[in-house]
C-alpha positions in Angstrom: 0.0 0.0 0.0 1.3 3.5 -0.8 2.1 5.9 1.9 -0.9 8.0 1.0 -4.4 7.1 2.0 -7.5 8.3 3.9 -8.4 6.4 7.0 -12.3 6.4 7.1 -14.9 5.7 9.6 -12.8 5.3 12.8 -13.4 6.6 16.3 -10.3 8.5 17.2 -9.0 8.3 20.8 -6.3 10.4 22.3 -5.2 11.7 25.7 -7.9 14.4 25.6 -10.8 12.4 24.0 -12.6 9.3 24.9 -13.4 8.9 21.2 -14.8 11.1 18.3 -15.6 10.3 14.7 -12.7 11.6 12.5 -11.2 10.7 9.2 -7.4 11.0 8.8 -5.5 11.9 5.6 -2.1 10.2 5.5 0.6 11.5 3.2 4.3 10.6 3.0 4.1 8.6 6.2 2.7 11.5 8.3 -0.7 12.7 9.3 -1.6 15.4 6.8 -5.1 16.4 7.8 -8.0 15.8 10.2 -11.2 15.5 8.2 -14.9 15.6 9.2 -16.2 12.1 8.5 -16.9 11.5 4.8 -15.1 14.7 3.6 -14.0 14.1 0.0 -10.3 14.3 -0.8 -9.2 15.7 -4.1 -6.0 13.8 -4.3 -7.8 10.5 -5.1 -5.9 8.8 -2.4 -7.1 5.2 -1.7 -9.4 4.7 1.3 -8.8 2.4 4.3 -11.7 1.5 6.4 -11.6 1.8 10.2 -15.4 1.3 10.6 -16.3 -0.1 14.0 -12.7 0.4 15.2 -11.0 2.8 17.6 -7.9 4.6 16.3 -5.1 5.3 18.8 -1.8 7.0 18.0 0.8 4.2 17.6 1.5 2.6 21.0 4.9 3.1 22.7 6.6 0.5 24.9 9.2 2.5 26.8 10.7 -0.5 28.7 11.9 -3.6 26.9 15.2 -5.4 27.2 17.5 -6.2 24.3 20.2 -8.8 24.8 18.3 -11.6 26.6 16.8 -13.4 23.5 18.8 -14.5 20.5 21.0 -11.5 20.4 20.8 -10.8 16.7 17.4 -12.1 15.5 15.6 -10.6 18.6 15.3 -7.4 16.6 13.0 -9.2 14.3 11.2 -11.5 16.7 10.6 -8.9 19.4 9.4 -6.2 17.0 7.1 -8.7 15.4 5.8 -9.3 18.9 5.4 -5.5 19.5 3.5 -5.1 16.2 1.2 -7.9 17.2 0.3 -5.9 20.3 -0.3 -2.7 18.4 3.0 -1.1 19.3 4.8 1.0 16.7 7.7 2.1 18.9 9.8 0.3 21.4 12.6 1.7 23.6 15.1 -1.0 24.6 17.6 -1.1 27.5 21.2 -2.2 27.2 23.2 -3.3 30.2 26.9 -3.1 29.3 30.2 -2.4 31.1 32.0 -1.4 27.8 31.7 2.0 26.2 28.5 2.4 24.3 30.1 3.6 21.1 30.9 0.0 20.1 27.6 -1.3 21.5 25.6 1.2 19.5 27.4 0.4 16.2 27.1 -3.3 16.7 23.4 -3.2 17.7 22.5 -0.9 14.8 24.0 -3.4 12.4 21.7 -6.1 13.8 18.6 -3.9 14.1 18.6 -2.0 10.8 17.6 -4.9 8.5 15.4 -6.7 11.0 13.1 -4.3 12.9 9.4 -4.1 12.0 8.6 -1.1 14.2 10.6 2.0 15.2 13.0 1.7 18.0 15.2 3.7 20.3 17.8 2.9 23.0 18.3 3.5 26.7 21.9 2.9 28.0 22.6 1.6 31.5 25.4 3.4 33.1 27.7 1.5 35.5 31.2 2.9 35.4 33.2 6.1 35.3 33.7 6.1 31.5 29.9 6.1 31.0 29.5 9.3 33.0 32.4 10.9 31.2 30.9 9.9 27.8 27.3 10.9 28.7 27.2 14.1 26.6 28.6 12.2 23.6 25.9 9.5 23.9 23.3 12.3 23.8 24.9 14.2 20.9 26.1 11.4 18.7 23.5 8.7 19.2 20.4 10.6 20.3 20.1 8.6 23.5 18.6 10.9 26.1 17.8 8.4 28.9 20.1 6.4 31.1 19.4 3.6 33.6 21.0 3.4 37.0 20.7 0.4 39.2 20.6 1.6 42.8 20.8 -2.1 43.8 24.1 -2.8 42.0 26.4 -2.5 45.0 29.2 -5.0 45.6 28.6 -8.2 43.6 24.9 -7.7 42.8 25.4 -6.6 39.1 28.1 -9.2 38.3 25.7 -11.5 36.6 25.1 -8.8 34.0 28.8 -7.8 33.9 28.2 -4.5 35.6 30.5 -2.9 38.2 29.2 -2.3 41.7 28.7 1.5 42.3 27.9 3.7 45.2 26.0 6.9 46.2 29.0 9.0 45.2 28.7 7.6 41.7 24.9 8.2 41.6 25.5 11.8 42.8 28.0 12.5 40.0 25.8 10.8 37.4 22.7 12.9 38.3 24.8 16.1 38.4 26.2 15.4 34.9 22.7 14.5 33.6 21.3 17.8 35.1 24.1 19.7 33.4 23.0 18.3 30.0 19.4 19.4 30.7 16.4 17.3 29.8 18.1 13.9 30.3 16.1 11.3 32.2 17.9 9.0 34.7 15.9 5.8 35.1 16.4 4.6 38.6 15.9 1.0 39.6 14.9 1.6 43.2 15.9 -1.2 45.6 17.8 -1.3 48.9 19.8 -4.4 48.2 21.6 -4.3 51.6 18.3 -5.1 53.3 17.2 -7.5 50.6 20.4 -9.6 51.0 19.9 -10.1 54.7 16.2 -11.1 54.3 16.9 -13.4 51.4 19.6 -15.3 53.3 17.3 -15.8 56.2 14.4 -17.0 54.0 16.6 -19.3 52.0 18.1 -20.8 55.3 14.5 -21.6 56.3 13.9 -23.4 53.0 11.2 -21.1 51.9 10.7 -20.8 48.1 7.3 -19.5 47.0 6.4 -16.3 45.1 5.3 -14.9 48.5 8.8 -15.6 49.9 10.4 -13.9 46.9 8.2 -10.9 47.7 9.0 -11.1 51.4 12.8 -10.8 50.8 12.1 -7.5 48.9 9.4 -5.8 51.0 7.7 -2.6 50.0 10.1 -0.6 52.3 13.1 -1.6 50.1 11.4 0.0 47.1 9.9 3.0 48.8 13.1 4.0 50.8 15.1 3.9 47.6 12.6 6.0 45.8 12.8 8.7 48.6 16.6 8.7 48.3 16.5 8.9 44.5 14.0 11.8 44.7 16.1 13.6 47.3 19.2 13.3 45.2 17.3 14.5 42.1 15.8 17.5 43.8 19.2 18.5 45.3 20.9 18.3 41.9 17.9 19.4 39.8 18.0 16.2 37.8 15.0 14.5 36.1 14.4 10.9 37.3 12.1 8.2 36.0 11.1 5.3 38.4 10.4 2.2 36.3 8.3 -0.8 37.3 6.9 0.8 40.5 5.0 -1.9 42.4 3.9 -0.8 45.9 1.4 1.6 47.5 4.2 2.7 49.9 6.5 3.8 47.1 3.6 5.5 45.2 2.6 7.4 48.3 6.2 8.7 48.7 6.2 9.8 45.1 2.9 11.7 45.5 4.3 13.5 48.6 7.6 14.3 47.0 6.1 15.7 43.8 4.6 18.5 45.9 8.2 19.6 46.5 9.8 18.7 43.2 8.1 18.0 39.9 10.7 16.2 37.8 9.8 12.7 38.9 8.1 10.3 36.5 6.7 6.9 37.3 6.0 3.7 35.3 4.3 0.5 36.3 3.9 -2.7 34.4 0.9 -4.8 33.4 1.8 -7.7 35.7 1.5 -5.4 38.8 -2.1 -4.9 37.7 -3.0 -8.5 37.2 -0.9 -10.7 39.6 -0.2 -10.6 43.3 2.1 -12.6 45.5 -0.5 -15.4 46.0 -0.4 -16.2 42.3 -0.2 -20.0 41.9 2.3 -20.0 39.1 5.6 -20.7 40.9 8.9 -19.5 39.4 7.1 -18.5 36.2 5.9 -15.4 38.1 9.4 -14.4 39.4 10.1 -10.8 38.5 12.0 -7.9 40.1 10.2 -6.2 41.7 8.2 -9.2 42.8 4.4 -9.5 42.6 3.0 -7.7 45.6 0.0 -7.8 47.9 -3.6 -7.4 46.6 -3.7 -4.0 48.2 -0.6 -3.0 46.1 -2.4 -4.2 43.0 -5.3 -1.9 43.8 -2.9 1.0 44.5 -1.4 0.6 41.0 -4.9 0.9 39.4 -5.6 4.0 41.6 -2.3 5.5 40.4 -3.3 5.0 36.8 -6.7 6.6 37.5 -5.5 9.6 39.3 -2.5 10.4 37.1 0.2 9.8 39.6 1.5 7.0 37.4 2.7 8.3 34.0 3.4 5.3 31.9 2.5 1.6 31.6 5.4 -0.4 30.0 6.2 -4.1 29.8 9.7 -4.6 31.2 9.7 -7.2 28.4 12.4 -9.9 28.7 12.2 -12.5 25.9 13.8 -15.5 27.7 12.6 -19.1 27.2 10.3 -20.8 29.7 13.1 -23.2 30.5 15.0 -20.4 32.3 12.0 -20.3 34.7 11.7 -24.0 35.3 14.1 -24.1 38.3 13.8 -23.6 42.0 12.5 -20.1 42.9 15.9 -18.7 44.0 17.6 -19.8 40.7 14.9 -19.1 38.2 15.4 -16.2 35.9 13.6 -12.9 36.5 11.1 -11.2 34.2 9.0 -12.4 31.3 7.7 -11.3 27.9 5.0 -8.6 28.0 4.7 -6.1 25.1 2.0 -7.8 23.0 -0.4 -8.2 25.9 -0.3 -4.6 27.4 -3.2 -3.2 25.5 -5.5 -6.2 25.9 -4.8 -6.2 29.7 -5.5 -2.5 30.0 -8.7 -2.8 27.9 -10.0 -6.0 29.4 -9.0 -5.4 33.1 -9.2 -1.6 33.0 -11.6 -0.2 30.4 -14.2 -3.1 30.3 -14.2 -3.3 34.1 -14.8 0.5 34.5 -11.4 1.2 36.0 -9.9 3.3 33.2 -11.2 5.5 30.4 -9.8 5.1 26.8 -8.2 8.6 26.9 -6.3 7.6 30.1 -5.1 4.4 28.3 -4.0 6.6 25.3 -2.2 8.9 27.7 -0.3 6.0 29.4 0.7 4.3 26.2 1.2 7.2 23.7 1.4 10.8 25.0 3.3 10.4 28.2 6.0 8.1 27.1 6.6 10.3 24.0 6.8 13.5 26.2 9.1 11.9 28.8 11.5 10.2 26.4 11.8 13.0 23.8 9.9 11.2 21.1 7.3 14.0 20.5 6.1 15.7 18.3 6.7 12.8 15.8 5.4 10.1 18.1 2.7 9.8 20.7 -0.1 11.9 19.2 -2.5 12.1 16.2 -1.7 15.8 15.5 -1.2 17.0 12.0 2.5 16.5 11.1 3.1 13.6 13.5 4.3 10.2 12.1 1.3 8.2 10.8 1.8 5.6 13.5 -1.7 4.2 14.1 -3.1 1.4 16.2 -6.5 0.2 15.1 -8.4 -1.5 18.0 -11.5 -3.6 18.2 -12.7 -3.0 21.7 -15.1 -6.0 21.6 -12.7 -8.6 20.1 -12.3 -11.4 22.6 -9.2 -13.5 22.1 -7.5 -16.2 24.2 -3.8 -15.5 24.7 -1.6 -18.0 23.1 2.1 -17.0 23.2 2.8 -19.1 20.1 0.7 -16.8 17.9 2.5 -13.6 19.1 5.9 -14.2 17.6 8.4 -13.5 20.4 11.5 -15.6 20.8 10.1 -16.3 24.2 7.8 -19.3 24.2 5.2 -18.4 26.9 3.1 -15.6 28.3 1.9 -14.9 31.8 -1.5 -14.6 30.2 -1.5 -17.9 28.3 -5.1 -19.2 28.4 -6.5 -15.9 29.6 -9.5 -14.6 27.6 -9.0 -10.9 27.1 -11.4 -8.4 25.6 -10.1 -5.6 23.3 -7.3 -6.3 20.8 -5.4 -4.3 18.2 -6.3 -5.5 14.7 -4.0 -3.3 12.6 -0.6 -1.7 13.3 0.5 1.1 11.0 4.1 2.5 11.2 4.7 5.7 9.3 1.8 4.9 6.9 2.8 1.3 6.3 0.6 -1.5 7.6 2.9 -3.9 9.6 0.3 -6.1 11.2 -3.2 -6.8 10.1 -5.7 -9.2 11.8 -3.0 -11.0 13.7 -0.7 -11.5 10.6 2.6 -9.7 10.1 2.4 -8.1 6.6 5.2 -5.6 6.9 8.8 -6.3 5.9 11.7 -6.6 8.4 13.9 -3.4 8.2 10.9 -1.0 7.9 11.5 0.0 11.5 13.8 3.0 11.9 16.1 4.1 14.7 14.8 7.0 16.7 17.5 9.5 17.5 16.1 11.7 20.2 16.9 15.4 21.0 16.8 17.1 24.3 14.2 19.8 24.7 15.7 23.2 25.5 15.2 24.1 29.1 
């Protein structure tokens, strides 16, 4: 299909609107005009029907991990998986001890010919060279967000090949990020010193359920770290983003702190909305942070409703199920997630009266685009934006089957769940990539997103 067409008959949803009838003129991969329904177009562009469907700006998953699947082909499998879920943009984390100049070059070689959707990178910073080269990463590679693991002290990060750091390092990193301006430092908030003690104790008692995994990382270990990250950020005028927030205690601290300092952004993940520590799925449900209490699950929904949570993202890790089929303490952490985000939010949120469509659009399009410097091209349906469109059938009921979704990973937390509300077409810059559950786009259509800092 050519890049030029008119999308007719859809109900358009964005962060301000629950849904309004609107036709869209698409030219050269961008949104060229908003048209009253049925308005004739002189250019004779072909028409695409969106009758009966809701049209969202292309969805953005701001938190996936590269490097845990098949290192080269994952750029194909995981962007197929994203497209199946209606996602047109993914931002992937790298965890490396080496300088990112080589990492960037190598990964781009892999990605360029394979990606089905647009993609950007976050770099994890773990040594002195990374702080020294921060400005270069922003200027040369358009990377404007950097991850810092507050828990990687001593040996904790060794399994990923990352150095142990300390608060002095964190202080310097935030100071350098603040100097550059609108850089986001993504802070994994976890007090590992407390966790290590509790974990040893529980392991010695032979305890090994999901509830025990949660008990070794109680809410306090997340919340206390959040407070410290926010205090550092406020003191240094840095912007921080707290990923995978999972507890009421931490969310309450964020709400309090934001009355003092506004540059704190928060993400939660779909699994913290659907699973708690009593889930009967054993090591399959091992994540970091762990599944929490039922009250914490309710708190995450409240945070989505009242706006104190900015983004929902997957923390997608495309490992095989076999890496989970071990005793709890040895099982791998995390699971695949991108393709099921929207059905979870529609089925468990919209259809159960917990969230409006505009709020879902905010969480999956506008906010991630604003926070991670992807706007104005991404995250909205404004004239001039990329023609990234996710066409959704709100009433489509589908049983989750990981095999149909295309990830290198061979399972889903939601296998066998019947979810209501699915994307039926994914359009990236005017090109249909997924239609009715089939990938129709070519690998290599996805482009790298070099991001620019907003001027202060």
